[in-house]
C-alpha positions as CSV (number, residue, x, y, z in Angstrom):
1,M,36.4,41.9,74.6
2,V,37.0,45.2,75.1
3,P,38.0,45.0,79.3
4,R,40.8,42.4,77.9
5,L,41.9,44.8,75.4
6,T,42.0,48.2,77.9
7,R,43.8,45.8,80.5
8,M,45.9,44.8,77.5
9,L,46.7,48.2,76.7
10,A,47.5,49.2,80.5
11,L,49.4,46.8,80.6
12,V,51.6,47.7,77.8
13,A,51.4,51.5,78.9
14,I,52.6,50.1,82.5
15,A,55.8,48.6,80.6
16,A,56.5,51.6,79.1
17,L,56.5,54.2,81.6
18,P,60.0,53.7,83.4
19,G,59.0,55.3,86.2
20,L,55.9,53.2,87.0
21,S,58.1,50.0,86.7
22,S,60.3,51.2,89.0
23,V,57.9,51.3,91.3
24,Q,56.7,47.8,90.9
25,A,60.3,46.2,90.1
26,R,60.8,47.8,93.7
27,E,57.5,46.4,95.3
28,T,56.7,49.4,97.3
29,G,54.2,51.8,97.6
30,Q,50.9,52.5,95.1
31,A,51.3,53.1,91.0
32,A,48.0,53.6,88.8
33,I,47.2,54.2,85.6
34,L,44.0,56.7,85.0
35,R,41.9,56.7,81.9
36,A,42.5,60.4,81.7
37,P,46.0,63.0,82.6
38,A,45.4,63.7,86.2
39,A,44.0,67.6,86.5
40,K,46.7,68.4,88.9
41,E,50.1,66.8,89.4
42,R,49.6,66.5,93.0
43,L,46.9,64.8,95.1
44,I,45.8,63.8,98.4
45,A,44.0,60.4,98.2
46,H,43.0,58.9,102.0
47,G,46.2,59.9,103.6
48,L,48.7,59.5,100.9
49,P,50.1,62.1,98.7
50,W,50.1,61.3,95.4
51,R,52.5,62.4,92.3
52,C,50.7,62.0,89.1
53,Y,52.5,63.6,85.6
54,G,49.9,62.4,83.1
55,V,48.0,59.2,83.4
56,R,50.6,57.9,86.0
57,C,50.4,58.1,89.3
58,T,52.6,57.2,92.4
59,A,52.3,57.3,95.9
60,P,54.5,55.7,98.8
61,T,53.5,52.2,101.2
62,G,50.6,52.8,103.2
63,D,48.7,51.0,105.6
64,S,45.6,50.0,103.9
65,R,44.3,47.7,101.3
66,P,44.9,48.0,97.9
67,L,41.3,48.3,97.1
68,V,40.5,51.0,99.3
69,F,43.4,53.2,98.2
70,C,42.6,52.6,94.7
71,Q,38.6,53.8,95.0
72,A,40.1,56.9,97.2
73,L,42.2,57.7,94.1
74,T,39.4,57.3,92.2
75,R,37.7,59.6,93.8
76,V,39.8,62.6,92.9
77,A,41.1,61.5,89.9
78,G,39.0,59.8,88.2
79,P,38.7,56.2,87.2
80,V,41.7,53.8,86.7
81,V,42.9,51.5,84.1
82,T,45.1,49.4,86.6
83,F,46.7,49.8,90.1
84,A,49.2,48.1,91.7
85,S,50.0,47.8,95.4
86,E,53.3,46.6,97.2
87,G,53.9,45.0,93.2
88,K,50.3,42.9,93.5
89,T,48.2,44.2,90.4
90,L,44.9,44.5,91.1
91,T,42.4,42.2,89.0
92,E,40.1,43.4,86.2
93,N,36.4,42.4,88.9
94,E,39.1,44.5,91.6
95,I,39.5,47.4,88.9
96,A,35.8,47.5,88.0
97,Q,34.7,47.9,92.1
98,C,37.8,50.5,92.6
99,N,35.9,52.6,89.8
100,R,32.7,52.0,91.0
101,S,33.6,55.1,93.3
102,V,34.4,57.7,91.4
103,G,33.2,60.7,92.1
104,P,33.7,63.5,95.4
105,A,35.0,62.4,98.3
106,P,32.7,63.2,101.1
107,D,35.0,65.5,103.6
108,V,37.7,66.6,101.4
109,P,38.0,70.4,101.2
110,E,38.2,71.8,97.7
111,K,41.2,73.8,97.2
């Protein structure tokens, strides 16, 4: 019951955020809602430049699978509630798999 409620709240949050909605409407790039606000506004994950404003993060289109981008983002920004790539939202199972990657990314120097 809790995962369903969490997903529902995340979808409401997506609809309430104009920047994320416009990204999905154009069906380009990556968009995520984090469980907690990002520590930095600008991040690099799997070679993509991410911009995060609170819990909302966006990045341009990339050449990898959505789950790979999601896992890379969780390594630098923490767990996600939702993740969309090219207008396709990851399923609950994919989000769970993505969030198992939370932790420090290998070969990423701290600044």
